[in-house]
N, C-alpha and C positions, 0 to 999 in steps of 0.2 A: 834264503837262510840270512842270518843278520851276519854281518862282517866281522867275525869272530877275531882276537887280538892273536897276530900271529906274525912271527917275522917274514919279512918280504922273500921271496925265493931269490934263488942264488943264481949268478950266470953260471953256465954248465960246463961240458965238456967242449973239447976243442972244436971247431964247427966240420970238421973233416971234410965232406964233398963242399965243390961250388955251392951246391943246388942250397943248402943251408945256410941261411944269413945268422942264425943264433939257434943255441941251444940253452934250455931254461931248464932248470933242475927244481922242481917243485920240493918247497921246503915241508916237510911233514911235521906236524906237532899232535901232541894229545890234549883234549878237552874234554874231561870229565871220562876220561877211558875211553873218548871216540875219537877217531883218526882224522886227521884232514888233511891232506894233500893241496898247497895252493901253488898255481903255476902264473896267475896274473891276477894282478898288477905285477910286474917286476923290474928288476933295475935292467934300465935300457930299453924296456917293450912294456907299452901300457896297455896298449891294446893290439886286438888283431881282428880287423873291420870291424862291426859294432861292440864285439864282445871287451869287456874288460875287465870282467872277472871270471874268474875260472877256480872252483873248486871241487877237487874228488873225496869224497869222504865215505870213510870204511875203506875196506871190508872189516866190519865190526858185529861182534854177538853179543846181546843184551841179555844179562840174567831174567830168569821166569818174572813177570812182573813190569821190567823196567824196560826203558824203550826211550826213543829220543824226545826232549821238552825243549824245544826254540819258543818262549813266551812271544807275546805280540811285539809286533816292532816295526817300524816305517821306513817305505822307500819311496823314493822321487826320481823321476828322469830315467827310468830304466826298465825292462823286460823282465823278470827271474824266468829262465830257463831250467825247469828240472828233468830231470831223468835218471830211472833206476837200474840197475843189473839185477837185486835182490831186495827183498823187503819190502814194504809199504810204508808211506807215511801219509797221514791226515792231515789236510790243507784245510785252515780256516782263514778268510780274510773280512774286511771291513765294509765290503758289496755283500755279505751276507752267503757268500760261496763256501759249500763245504763239499771236500771232494777228496777221496783217497787216491794216490796214485801206486801204482803199481807196475814192475818192469815192464819194460817196452814202450809204455805208454809216456805222452808228454804234455807237461802244464806251462802254461805261458802266462804267465800274471804281468799286465803291463800295468805300471805304478804311475805314468803319468805325472798329473801336479800334486799326486800323495796316495799311497794306499797302506794298509796296516794288516797284516797277517801273521797266522801262526803256523807251526810246522810241528806235529807231535806223531808219536805211536799210536795209534787207536787201542783202546782199552782190549778188545779182544786180540788182535794183533799181538799184544803184551805176555797172553797166554798160550800163544802158538808154539806148536815143537819148532818151526823155524822163526827165529827172533835177529836173524843178522840184517844188518841194512848196508848197501854197498850201492854207489850214485855218484851222479855229476851233477853240479848245479852251474851254469852259468849266468852272468847278468850283460845283457844286451844293453849298452847305452840308445838312447831312442835321438833321433834327429832331431836338432832344433825346433824345427817345425811341431814337434809331436811332443815336444818335454812338456807343455801344460794341458795336454789331453786328459780327458776324463779317464781315470783308470778301469782297467778290463780285466776277464779272467777268461781264456780259452782252455778246455782239455781236450784233449787229442789221443784217442784210446789206439791202443799197439795195430790194429789191424788197417787204420785211417793213414798211416806212415806206409810210402812206399817202401819196397823190400826187393832187392837184386842179388840174386844168388846166382855165381859162375866160379868154374873152377878151383874151388877149395877156398874160396870168399863168399861172407855175406855182409850187406852193409843196408843198413836201416836208414834213410834219409828223412831228419828232421827239419830240415829248413834249407830253402833255395832249390837250386837245381843242379842234377850231375848223374852222369852214366846212363843219361836219356829220360830221366824220370825229374819230376819235380814234387815238392812237399806241397802240402794243403796249409801247412802253417803260414800266415801272414805276417810280415814283419814290415815297418816302414821304412828299409834301408836295405839293399843288397847284401844277403848273409847267407855262410853255408853253413850248416852244422849236420853231423853223418855220424852212426857209430860204426866201425868196420871188424868184423871178426876174420882172422887168417888163418887158415891152418899151413903146416910146412910144406915151404915151398911155393906155395900160392904167391902171386904179385898183383899188387893194387896198385893201377896207375890212378895219377892223381893230376889230372889236365890243370891250365893254366885260365881259366875261365873267371877266377876270382884274382884281385890284386893283391888281397894278401891270404897268405895261407897256412895252416900249422896241422900238425898230429903232436897228438898228445898218448904217449903207450902207457894204457892202465896197467897190462899185462902180458907177459912174454917178452921176447924178444924178436928187433925187427932190424934187416939190413937194406942201407942206402947207398949205393953205390960205393960197395964193399966197406962200409962203416956199420957196425953193430951199436944198437940203442935199446935200453931195458927201461922197466917201468919207471914213472915219473919224470921222464924226459917230455918236456914240450920243444918240439921242433920247428922253427920257423922258417919256412923258404923262403928264397928270392923268390921276385915277381917275374913270370915270363917262361919259367923252366917248366917243363913236363916233369914231374916224378916218380918214378917207378918204387913202389916198397915191398921188399920182398919178407916174408914169414917166415922166420929162423925154427921156431917155434908156434906153439898155438897163441896166437896175440889178439889181443882187443886194444884199439884204437879209438879214437876219439876224434875227427875231421873238422876242423872249424876255419873258418875265412868270411871273405868281404871285401868290399869297399872301403877305401879309407873314410873317416868323418871329415867332411869339411871344416868342424870348429875343433878346438881342444877342450877334452872333458877335464873335467875333476871331480875327484871321488874322496867322499872324506866319511868313513863311516857306512852307514846303508844310503849313502845319497850320491846323485851322479847327474850333472849339470854342465853347461858350457859355460855358465856364470857362478863365479865365487858367490856371489851376493845373492843368490838362490837358495846355496846349499845354507848361508848364514842363516835364511829367513827360517828354514826347516828345522833347522836347532832351537829356534825359538818356539816354532809351533807344536815341535814335540813335548819341550820341556814345559808348555805351559798346557797341553793337553790340547790343541786344537787339532789335531788329526782325529778323524772317525775312528772308533772303537770295533772289536770283533765281536760279533754277539756270541754270547757265550764264555767269553772268556774275560780274565780277572786281572790277572797280573801284567806286566809288560816288562820290556828291557829297557833301562833308563839311559841315556846320552851317556856315552864313556867317558 
């Protein structure tokens, strides 16, 4: 999605247990009746592994005939990682890809040197009985060696992603390795991304296989070493500690992590790069119409 104007996430609650390095409170805002909670980038924490942007959008319910309408907009230097809990989004891009994403599937669009895409509710979905939309989009910064690669798009259906079920918990592994499974999703930097659903009393372990790790609470309440955390909190863990997460209620979590990136990353609007001058060039390219267009689309989002 386009990096919509929003206040930065806030420093959060007291850290509580020693295993937690930082608690970030996602800042909620309403944009055209559509709620967005942004957890990254934040004051004091720009990235978790390669992940430089984290938005939870919804849960929202549209009126009959209405839906999501994000007009064509550009990206460079990143991959968008889109995952839905409810509803659907129709993705179109300058590669000519037209793909509907539905709950449980994963869209990975690699921008490389530049791609343009739109995200909308399909016409038939606007007339459906269920007009809800609820999900998460992350942006993963590409390593410097891949920032200028050709753009690409890969869609992974729900059944292609490993699912781990045990003792009151369900985990869907979308990127990386965990719990004895490996995701088929390829990304050129070590990264971990998963959805975990916990029932009351279940315990989810989180090993220290990745140097940087965090958990975002989408819904419900969890306990870590005696401290309670509710929705909208991004809990950033210290390296090297094995974490145990107790579900106090039915809870949905997003697990993210990876190895730190070697180079600093800059982010401006929808552009990510290890070089400020590359972002400046992308601004000029978008303003002067040098990006490829999205077939079937006529509008676009101008530079802010």
